[in-house]
C-alpha positions in Angstrom: 5.0 -26.4 -25.7 3.8 -28.5 -23.0 0.9 -27.0 -21.1 0.8 -28.2 -18.0 -2.0 -26.2 -15.1 -2.5 -26.8 -11.5 -5.9 -27.8 -11.0 -7.8 -27.4 -7.3 -11.4 -26.5 -6.0 -12.6 -23.3 -4.2 -15.4 -23.7 -1.4 -17.6 -23.9 -4.3 -16.2 -27.4 -5.1 -15.6 -25.8 -8.6 -12.1 -26.3 -10.6 -9.8 -23.6 -10.3 -6.7 -23.5 -12.1 -3.8 -21.8 -9.4 -1.0 -21.6 -11.6 0.4 -22.7 -14.7 3.3 -23.7 -16.8 4.7 -24.2 -20.4 7.9 -26.9 -20.6 9.9 -27.0 -24.0 10.3 -30.8 -23.2 9.0 -33.5 -20.7 12.3 -34.0 -19.0 12.4 -34.3 -14.7 14.4 -31.1 -14.8 12.0 -29.5 -16.5 9.1 -30.5 -14.7 11.1 -29.9 -11.3 11.6 -26.6 -12.7 8.0 -26.1 -13.0 7.2 -27.3 -9.3 9.9 -25.0 -8.2 8.4 -22.3 -9.4 5.5 -23.0 -8.4 6.7 -23.3 -4.8 8.0 -19.7 -5.1 4.9 -18.4 -6.3 2.8 -20.1 -3.0 5.2 -20.5 -0.2 4.6 -23.4 0.9 4.0 -27.5 -0.3 0.5 -28.9 -1.1 -1.1 -30.8 1.2 -2.2 -33.2 -0.8 -1.7 -34.5 -5.0 -3.1 -36.4 -7.6 -1.3 -36.7 -10.8 -1.6 -39.8 -13.2 1.1 -42.6 -13.7 4.1 -40.8 -15.6 7.2 -41.5 -14.4 9.0 -38.5 -14.8 6.6 -36.4 -13.2 6.7 -38.4 -10.1 10.1 -38.5 -10.0 9.8 -34.7 -10.0 7.1 -34.3 -7.2 9.2 -36.4 -5.1 12.1 -34.7 -5.5 10.5 -31.2 -4.6 7.6 -31.7 -2.7 8.9 -34.4 -0.4 6.5 -33.5 2.5 3.3 -33.7 0.4 0.5 -36.5 0.3 1.0 -37.5 -3.1 -1.8 -40.2 -4.8 -2.9 -41.2 -8.3 -6.0 -40.2 -9.6 -8.5 -43.0 -9.8 -9.9 -41.9 -12.9 -7.2 -42.2 -15.1 -6.5 -46.0 -13.7 -9.6 -47.3 -14.3 -9.8 -45.5 -18.0 -7.3 -47.8 -19.1 -9.0 -50.9 -18.2 -10.5 -51.5 -21.8 -7.2 -52.0 -22.5 -5.7 -53.7 -20.4 -8.3 -56.7 -20.3 -10.1 -58.5 -23.5 -13.6 -57.9 -23.9 -14.9 -61.1 -22.8 -12.7 -60.1 -19.2 -14.3 -56.5 -19.0 -17.8 -57.4 -19.5 -18.1 -59.1 -16.1 -20.7 -57.3 -14.1 -18.4 -56.9 -11.2 -15.0 -56.8 -12.4 -14.7 -52.9 -11.9 -14.8 -53.7 -8.6 -12.3 -56.3 -8.0 -9.7 -56.0 -10.3 -7.6 -54.8 -8.0 -7.5 -58.1 -5.6 -5.7 -59.3 -9.2 -8.8 -61.9 -9.9 -9.7 -64.2 -13.5 -6.0 -65.1 -13.9 -4.1 -61.7 -14.3 -1.1 -62.2 -12.4 0.5 -62.3 -15.7 -0.4 -59.0 -16.8 2.6 -56.6 -16.2 0.8 -53.8 -15.3 -1.9 -55.3 -13.5 1.1 -56.5 -11.1 2.0 -53.2 -11.5 -1.4 -51.6 -10.1 -1.0 -54.5 -7.5 2.5 -53.1 -6.4 1.3 -49.4 -6.0 -2.3 -50.2 -4.3 -1.8 -47.7 -1.5 -1.0 -44.9 -3.8 -4.8 -45.2 -5.4 -6.8 -47.9 -3.5 -9.7 -45.4 -1.6 -9.6 -48.3 1.2 -5.9 -47.1 2.1 -6.3 -43.3 3.1 -9.6 -43.5 4.2 -8.7 -41.0 6.8 -6.7 -38.3 4.3 -8.2 -35.5 3.9 -9.9 -35.9 0.3 -12.9 -34.0 0.3 -14.0 -36.2 -2.6 -10.4 -35.7 -4.9 -10.7 -39.5 -5.4 -14.5 -40.2 -6.6 -15.0 -37.2 -8.9 -14.5 -37.9 -12.8 -10.8 -36.1 -13.7 -10.6 -32.5 -12.9 -7.2 -31.9 -14.5 -8.8 -33.8 -17.8 -11.6 -30.9 -17.6 -9.6 -28.3 -17.2 -7.9 -29.6 -20.5 -10.7 -29.3 -22.2 -11.8 -26.4 -21.1 -8.5 -24.5 -22.1 -8.6 -26.2 -25.7 -11.9 -24.3 -26.1 -9.5 -21.0 -25.8 -6.4 -22.3 -28.0 -4.8 -23.5 -30.7 -2.2 -26.2 -31.7 -1.5 -22.5 -34.2 -1.7 -19.7 -31.8 2.0 -17.4 -31.8 2.9 -17.5 -27.7 0.8 -13.6 -27.0 -2.4 -15.4 -29.0 -2.5 -18.2 -25.8 -1.5 -15.4 -23.5 -4.2 -13.4 -24.0 -6.7 -16.1 -24.2 -5.1 -18.0 -21.4 -6.3 -14.9 -19.3 -9.8 -14.5 -20.9 -10.5 -18.2 -19.8 -8.8 -17.5 -15.8 -11.4 -14.6 -16.1 -14.1 -16.9 -16.6 -13.1 -18.7 -13.8 -13.1 -15.3 -11.6 -16.2 -14.4 -13.1 -18.1 -17.4 -11.9 -16.6 -17.2 -8.6 -17.8 -14.0 -7.8 -21.3 -15.1 -9.0 -21.6 -18.2 -6.9 -20.6 -15.9 -4.2 -22.9 -13.3 -5.0 -25.4 -16.5 -5.2 -24.4 -17.4 -1.9 -25.0 -14.6 0.0 -28.1 -14.1 -1.4 -29.8 -17.0 -1.4 -32.4 -17.2 1.5 -33.2 -20.3 2.2 -36.6 -22.6 3.3 -35.8 -24.6 6.2 -37.1 -28.0 6.6 -36.9 -28.9 10.0 -36.9 -26.6 13.2 -33.4 -27.4 14.5 -30.8 -24.1 14.2 -28.1 -27.0 12.8 -29.7 -26.3 9.2 -29.7 -22.6 9.7 -26.2 -22.4 11.3 -24.6 -24.6 8.5 -26.8 -21.6 5.7 -25.3 -19.2 6.9 -21.4 -20.2 7.3 -21.4 -22.4 4.6 -21.8 -21.5 0.7 -24.8 -23.1 -1.3 -23.1 -25.9 -2.9 -21.5 -26.9 1.0 -24.6 -26.5 3.0 -26.4 -29.0 0.1 -24.5 -31.3 1.2 -24.2 -31.0 4.9 -28.2 -30.3 4.7 -28.4 -33.9 3.3 -27.2 -35.1 6.5 -28.7 -33.4 8.8 -31.7 -34.7 7.1 -30.2 -38.3 7.5 -29.7 -38.1 10.8 -33.1 -37.4 11.6 -34.8 -39.7 9.7 -32.0 -42.6 8.8 -30.2 -42.9 12.3 -32.1 -43.6 15.5 -30.3 -43.8 19.4 -30.0 -47.2 20.3 -28.1 -46.0 23.7 -26.4 -43.5 25.8 -23.7 -43.9 28.3 -21.7 -41.4 30.8 -17.5 -42.8 30.5 -14.9 -40.6 31.8 -16.9 -36.9 30.9 -18.0 -38.9 27.8 -21.0 -39.3 26.4 -20.8 -42.3 24.6 -24.0 -43.3 21.6 -24.5 -45.9 20.0 -26.2 -44.9 16.4 -28.1 -47.5 13.8 -28.5 -45.9 10.7 -31.2 -47.4 8.4 -31.8 -47.4 4.8 -34.3 -45.9 2.1 -36.0 -49.8 3.3 -35.6 -48.7 7.1 -33.3 -52.2 7.4 -29.8 -51.4 9.2 -27.9 -50.2 7.1 -24.6 -49.5 9.1 -24.2 -49.4 13.2 -22.2 -46.1 14.1 -20.4 -44.8 17.5 -20.6 -41.0 18.7 -18.4 -40.0 21.6 -19.7 -36.1 22.3 -17.6 -34.3 25.4 -19.3 -31.8 26.2 -19.5 -28.7 27.2 -16.1 -28.5 24.7 -18.4 -29.7 21.6 -15.6 -32.0 21.4 -16.3 -35.4 18.7 -15.2 -39.1 18.0 -17.2 -41.3 16.0 -16.5 -44.1 13.9 -17.7 -42.8 9.9 -15.1 -40.7 9.7 -16.7 -38.3 7.2 -15.3 -34.8 8.0 -12.0 -36.8 7.6 -12.9 -37.8 3.8 -14.9 -34.9 2.9 -14.7 -32.4 5.1 -18.6 -31.8 6.5 -20.1 -33.8 9.5 -22.4 -37.1 9.2 -25.2 -38.0 9.2 -24.7 -39.8 13.1 -22.8 -36.8 14.8 -26.3 -34.1 13.2 -27.9 -36.7 15.2 -26.0 -37.3 18.4 -26.1 -33.4 18.6 -29.8 -32.7 18.0 -30.1 -35.3 20.6 -28.6 -32.7 23.0 -30.1 -29.4 21.8 -27.3 -28.3 20.0 -28.0 -26.0 17.8 -25.0 -24.9 16.5 -22.1 -27.1 14.4 -19.0 -27.0 16.2 -16.6 -24.1 15.2 -13.8 -26.7 15.1 -15.5 -28.8 13.0 -16.4 -26.1 10.2 -13.7 -26.2 7.7 -12.1 -23.1 6.8 -11.9 -24.0 3.0 -15.8 -25.2 2.9 -16.6 -21.0 4.9 -18.6 -18.9 2.2 -16.4 -15.9 4.2 -12.7 -18.1 3.4 -11.8 -15.3 0.4 -10.7 -12.1 1.8 -12.0 -9.1 1.0 -8.3 -7.8 0.5 -8.7 -10.2 -2.8 -11.6 -9.8 -4.2 -10.2 -6.5 -5.9 -7.3 -7.0 -8.3 -4.2 -4.8 -7.9 -4.8 -2.9 -10.8 -4.5 -6.5 -12.8 -1.0 -6.7 -11.7 0.1 -3.7 -11.1 2.3 -3.2 -7.8 0.4 -0.8 -5.4 1.7 0.2 -1.8 -0.2 -2.0 0.8 -1.7 1.2 2.8 -3.1 2.3 -1.1 -4.1 -1.8 -1.9 -6.0 -2.3 1.5 -7.9 1.5 1.8 -8.7 0.3 -2.3 -9.9 -3.2 -1.1 -11.4 -1.6 2.3 -13.6 0.9 -0.6 -15.2 -1.8 -2.3 -16.2 -4.1 0.5 -18.3 -1.3 1.7 -19.3 -0.4 -1.5 -20.5 -3.9 -1.7 -21.9 -4.2 2.1 -24.1 -1.3 1.0 -25.6 -2.7 -1.9 -26.2 -5.9 -0.6 -28.5 -4.2 2.0 -29.7 -1.7 -0.5 -31.1 -3.7 -2.8 -34.6 -4.2 -1.7 -35.3 -0.8 -0.3 -35.6 1.4 -3.6 -36.0 5.0 -2.1 -32.4 4.2 0.2 -30.6 3.0 -2.9 -32.2 5.9 -4.6 -30.5 8.1 -2.0 -27.3 6.3 -2.5 -27.6 6.8 -6.2 -27.2 10.4 -5.5 -24.9 10.4 -3.2 -22.7 8.3 -5.6 -23.4 10.5 -8.0 -22.4 13.8 -6.7 -19.2 12.3 -5.5 -18.4 11.2 -9.6 -18.7 14.0 -10.6 -17.2 16.5 -8.5 -14.0 13.5 -9.0 -14.6 14.4 -12.8 -14.0 18.2 -12.6 -11.0 17.3 -10.5 -7.8 17.3 -13.5 -6.0 16.0 -10.9 -8.0 12.9 -11.2 -8.0 12.9 -15.2 -6.5 8.9 -17.0 -4.7 10.0 -19.8 -6.1 7.5 -22.2 -4.4 8.5 -25.1 -0.7 7.5 -23.5 -0.4 4.0 -25.1 2.4 3.2 -22.3 0.2 4.3 -19.4 -2.7 2.1 -21.1 -0.1 -0.7 -21.4 1.1 -0.4 -18.3 -2.7 0.0 -16.7 -3.9 -3.4 -18.8 -0.8 -5.2 -18.1 0.7 -3.6 -15.0 4.5 -3.7 -16.4 6.1 -1.6 -18.6 7.2 -1.4 -22.1 11.2 -2.2 -21.3 13.6 -0.2 -23.7 15.2 -3.5 -25.4 13.0 -6.6 -25.8 15.1 -9.7 -26.3 12.6 -12.3 -27.4 13.9 -15.5 -29.1 12.2 -18.1 -31.3 11.4 -21.3 -29.2 12.8 -24.4 -30.5 10.1 -26.9 -32.4 9.8 -29.2 -30.3 8.2 -32.7 -31.0 5.9 -34.5 -27.7 3.1 -36.4 -27.8 1.0 -36.2 -30.0 2.3 -32.9 -31.5 2.0 -31.8 -35.3 -0.2 -34.4 -36.3 -3.1 -31.6 -36.2 -5.5 -34.6 -34.7 -6.8 -35.5 -31.4 -4.6 -38.4 -29.9 -6.1 -41.1 -29.8 -6.1 -43.3 -26.1 -5.1 -47.4 -26.4 -8.6 -47.2 -24.1 -10.1 -46.2 -27.7 -8.4 -48.4 -30.1 -9.3 -51.1 -27.8 -12.5 -50.9 -28.0 -12.7 -50.3 -32.1 -11.1 -53.4 -32.6 -13.4 -55.1 -30.7 -16.0 -53.6 -32.8 -14.6 -54.1 -35.6 -13.7 -58.3 -34.8 -17.5 -59.1 -33.5 
């Protein structure tokens, strides 16, 4: 069967799986069914989708997600270059930077003509103002996710084994997120500047995003100089010169700041593309003695507190629990985490806390009402999977499907690899 994961990025810029499906074939109807199931589960269309050039997927996306921005993965496109051009042309040093312009007499190549017609779907210049958050400039996240799942599955797995392995992989992702969240809370940063912008960034962002924001703050202080400042219709218009490492002029940028609203307009557009303010804006904020990043320019998806405490605790491993009970459970976990976070450096208070919770545990252990019947197999299944065992089980064996690469028990060799091998053997 075809395994189709849905991959996104979290507030630590790590790939996470937000859904997956198993298809018996790769027809348009199957992909439409899968996307409709995704839509039903999440309640709304994704804002942006990146896929490969599979025409079936393209048609399914257009049919089910008509309002979503759809772009082609740049990694998949550049990966095909070796199979689409000859070795001599590929050796040209700047070819990869200019191949979208159809240089080198490649107009008759069908693949290049098709890619040129669809240039607005994959060349970043055409959607600089779109909130991509760095997705276009990274290696293929979908291929990375497939590689991770491959470590926990095998072509000969039964469906039950596959689902157990799938849960293991999802558990690893969740565990990594909790670990990174904990590291973000516990990290004590050393600040290299006296400005409050750096300290404020450390309070609101995860460690990963803070590192990027701090770089922009430093660049704004060291590499940006203010050329002129004018007041026009309530806006402070500032011209910035950005110097490179050699102290040579790299670019010029205009920043407009409206006080006291702290509304900002600027030509760099980094916030729209990456979700963080650029060095030019930080130079202007610092010049105006603004000590905190304006709230409207702190993207919610990068905040350290983006994940609600209600989501940090699973509902008894998928079991249905009344909303009020679930809220109490999550609040209890949240209170426990809050106390431990503030007591881990105070041994005496931590000992008192342990004594108090130990006494509470003994009270519950002695209460027969709270005893869990571990010998009840049905109850154990319910606690583990969140569902009861049905009285009648009717599961049909799925038909044998031969999709791309199935049945060979070998890894599929891409056209690029075949082209590389052929060129080496010819030389």
